[in-house]
N, C-alpha and C positions, 0 to 999 in steps of 0.2 A: 563466575559461571560459565558452563560450557553445554551444549546440546549436541545428543549425538546427528539429530536428523530435524527438519522440518515438522515432521510429524510428531518428534518428542517436543519440541518446544512450546507446538499447540497443544501439546496433551497438559502440559506443565502450565501455559498460559489460561486454558481453560479453567483449573482449578481457582481463580485472580478474578476469577469473573463469573462467578454465582451469583452474586448480587442482581445478577441483569436474568436469571430464572423466572417467570414465570409475567417479565413484562415486555412477552410477544417481539424479541429483538428481529434483525435481521441481519446475518453475516455477510458480510462482503469481502473477496480476500482482493488483494490487487496482485495482478498475474504480473510473472507467473508466481516470482516463489512466494508469493503470500497464502496463496489457492492450498497447499498442502497445509498450514497453521490453519489458515483459517476451515478447510475441511473438519479438522478436530475439534476446534471451537465450537462448530456449528451441530456437530455428534451431540457435545455431550449436553450442552444448551436445548437443545433437541430443537432447533432452528432452522428456517429455512437459509441455503448457503447459495450465492450468487456472487458475480464479481461487481467491480466495479473500475473502470477502464479507464486508466491515466497513464502515461508517458515520462519518464524522466529526458530531461535535456542535460546531457553528459558533457562537460568540457571534453573538447576533442580528444585530447590526448590523455586526459583522463576519467575515459567515460563512467566509472563508478561516481565521481562525483559532481553534484549534479546543483547547477547552474539556472536551475531551474524545473518549473513542471507543467505538462497541460493536459485537460483530463475531458471528461463528455461536458458537453454543454457551454462548451468556451470556454473552461474554464482554464486560466493561467497563474501562473505565480513565478517570481523570476528573482532569482539569490542575488542580489545587488553586491554582497561582498565577495563572494565566492570569484560574481566577474569582474571583479575590481584584484583581488588577488593573483586571479588567474592571469589579467590583459586578456583575456577573448575580445575580442573586437564584437561591433556589430552584426559585422556582412559572418561572420562564427557563430555566433548564435543564429540568425537568420535561418542559417541554411541546417544547423542542427535541428532548431527548429519545423521548418520545412519536413525535412525526413522523418522527424516523428510522429507529424500528423498524420505522414502518409500510411505510416505503421499500427498507428492508434484504430485508423480506419480497418484497416486488415483484422488487425485484431479484432473490432467491434463484430467484422462479419463470421471471422474464424469460432469466437466462445459465445456468441449470442445466435448469429443467423437466423433462422425466424423464430426463436426463442424469444419471448415476452421478456422482458424485463420485471424483477420482482418489485411489485410497487415499495415504493418508500414512504407516501405520504402519512403523515401523522406517526409514523414508526420511530422508534428506537433503532440507530444502526450504529453496527460495530464493525469499523472498518481494521480487516488486519492486513498486516501486512510481515516478512521475517524478518525486518529490523529497518533503524532508522540512523541513516549518517545525518544527513542535513535537516530532513523533515520537508523537503520543497515535492515532492512527491506525494507525501501526506496530505500537505497541506491541500495542494490541488484536490486531490479526492474528499476532502470535507467540504471544500466549496460548492466539488459537485452534486454530493449527495446532498448538502441544504436547498440549492435550487431543485433539487426533484422532490422536496418538501420535507424532508428526514428532520424531525424535531428534536432528538435527539442525537449527537454523534459520540460517540466512544471509540479510542484509537486504542487498539491493542496489538502490542509487537513485543516479543520478546528480549529483545537488545536496544539499545538506541543512546545516541551520545545527548549528554545535559543540551546541549544548545539546540536539539532538537526538539527535545518536550518541550521546552521554551516558545518554540517558534509556533509547533502544532498546538498549545492551549490554546493561542490567540484564535482558533476556529473551530476548535471539540469544546464540548462540553466537560471529559475526563479521558484523561490518558491510563492505562496501565500497560505499566513496563515493571518486568522484575529485574533488570539487570542494566545500568546505568551505566557502564565505565566512561572516566574523564580521556582513558588514552584507548577510544576501540580502534582507531587504524581502520578497519572496513568491517561490515557485519560480517563476511563470511569468517573471520575470526573468532568467533563464539558457536562455530557450528564445527563437526567432525566429518560430515557430509553438508556440503555447500555447492555440491553441483549443479549446473546451468540446464534447467526444468527445461523437457522439450514441449511441443505446445501438446502432442498427444498425450503427455501426462497430465496436464493442466484438465484438457477436455473430459477426460477419463475421471479423474475426480470430481466435474462440476456433473457427470451422467450425462453427456452432450454423445454418446456412440450407441 
């Protein structure tokens, strides 16, 4: 399965989420790449759109590979398998985590500013990203929204590695993913257009201008 763009993936994924219509869900995109996908899903379900702020802790010499992730509410997940396989030192992990905590703070200010977070208490929350390679980032997002009061957590992604699905099912109530190639390689392989989104593109979709 190949998607032309994140918006195309969002429209296709929305069709698999029709069972959530009428449950008053909140759709949260993981910036940056998950926001265009979430935008289409929120529009299709007539649901509010917001973000959940998480940061992947990428292996220093292979940033797309997550050795862990951090999120709002001090949520934190470490991928011990990746640390072991890549032989990443504790010092290297701590350095990346410090950098990503600073970036998390910057993103929070940029993507929320004075705007209040959509209340999640007692709600069904749909967490959306453009794909999952390891699932570490999404696992942190699940932790974060649980801490913020979500009663049901549905993870929706256009593409994911099978092991990422298994990891996320530990913390999510449901995972919706139409494409789970065994040899994913990288999330970008499933897209014709997988350009690096700018902050401006994300804030436009969130209606912050």
